[in-house]
C-alpha positions as CSV (number, residue, x, y, z in Angstrom):
1,M,12.0,-5.8,-0.3
2,K,9.9,-7.8,2.2
3,I,6.8,-6.1,3.7
4,V,3.6,-7.2,5.4
5,I,0.4,-6.4,3.6
6,N,-2.9,-7.1,5.4
7,G,-1.1,-9.5,7.8
8,E,0.7,-11.5,5.0
9,G,4.5,-11.2,4.5
10,I,5.3,-10.7,0.8
11,Q,8.3,-9.9,-1.3
12,I,7.9,-6.9,-3.6
13,P,10.2,-5.8,-6.5
14,D,12.9,-3.3,-5.5
15,T,11.4,-0.9,-8.0
16,V,8.3,-0.5,-5.8
17,I,9.6,2.2,-3.5
18,T,6.5,4.3,-2.7
19,V,3.0,3.7,-1.7
20,S,1.6,4.9,-5.0
21,L,3.9,2.4,-6.8
22,L,2.7,-0.3,-4.5
23,L,-0.9,0.4,-5.4
24,K,0.0,0.4,-9.1
25,H,1.9,-2.9,-8.7
26,F,-1.3,-4.5,-7.3
27,E,-3.5,-2.6,-9.9
28,L,-5.3,-0.6,-7.2
29,E,-4.3,2.9,-8.3
30,Q,-7.7,3.5,-9.9
31,K,-9.7,2.3,-6.9
32,V,-10.8,4.2,-3.8
33,V,-8.5,2.8,-1.1
34,I,-7.4,3.6,2.5
35,V,-3.8,2.8,3.2
36,E,-2.4,2.4,6.7
37,L,1.4,2.3,7.0
38,N,2.9,1.2,10.3
39,Q,-0.4,2.0,12.1
40,T,-0.8,5.5,10.6
41,I,-3.5,6.2,8.0
42,L,-2.0,8.0,5.0
43,D,-3.7,10.9,3.3
44,K,-4.0,10.1,-0.5
45,A,-1.9,13.1,-1.3
46,M,1.0,11.5,0.6
47,H,1.0,8.2,-1.4
48,A,3.4,9.4,-4.1
49,E,6.0,10.7,-1.6
50,T,5.8,8.1,1.1
51,V,8.8,5.8,0.7
52,L,8.5,2.1,1.7
53,S,11.1,0.4,3.9
54,D,11.9,-3.3,4.4
55,G,9.7,-4.7,7.1
56,D,6.9,-2.1,6.8
57,R,3.4,-3.2,7.9
58,I,0.7,-2.0,5.5
59,E,-3.1,-2.4,5.6
60,I,-5.0,-1.7,2.4
61,A,-8.8,-1.4,2.4
62,H,-10.8,-0.9,-0.7
63,F,-14.5,-0.5,-1.2
64,V,-16.6,-3.0,-3.1
65,G,-20.1,-2.1,-4.4
66,G,-23.1,-4.3,-4.4
67,G,-26.0,-5.2,-2.3
């Protein structure tokens, strides 16, 4: 499946079918992240049931500590 993440077109495995699986694929499932799918911010509770489609545009923001 081809999707756009943070402005970059990428190919992801066909087994990555939900937002939660996408976060796991990129090893972000344990981080605090904000996910926007096709210009709609998703509630974290919706990650497991939100199915991805070819051509989806996703923005992922995660927080980095430090000073």
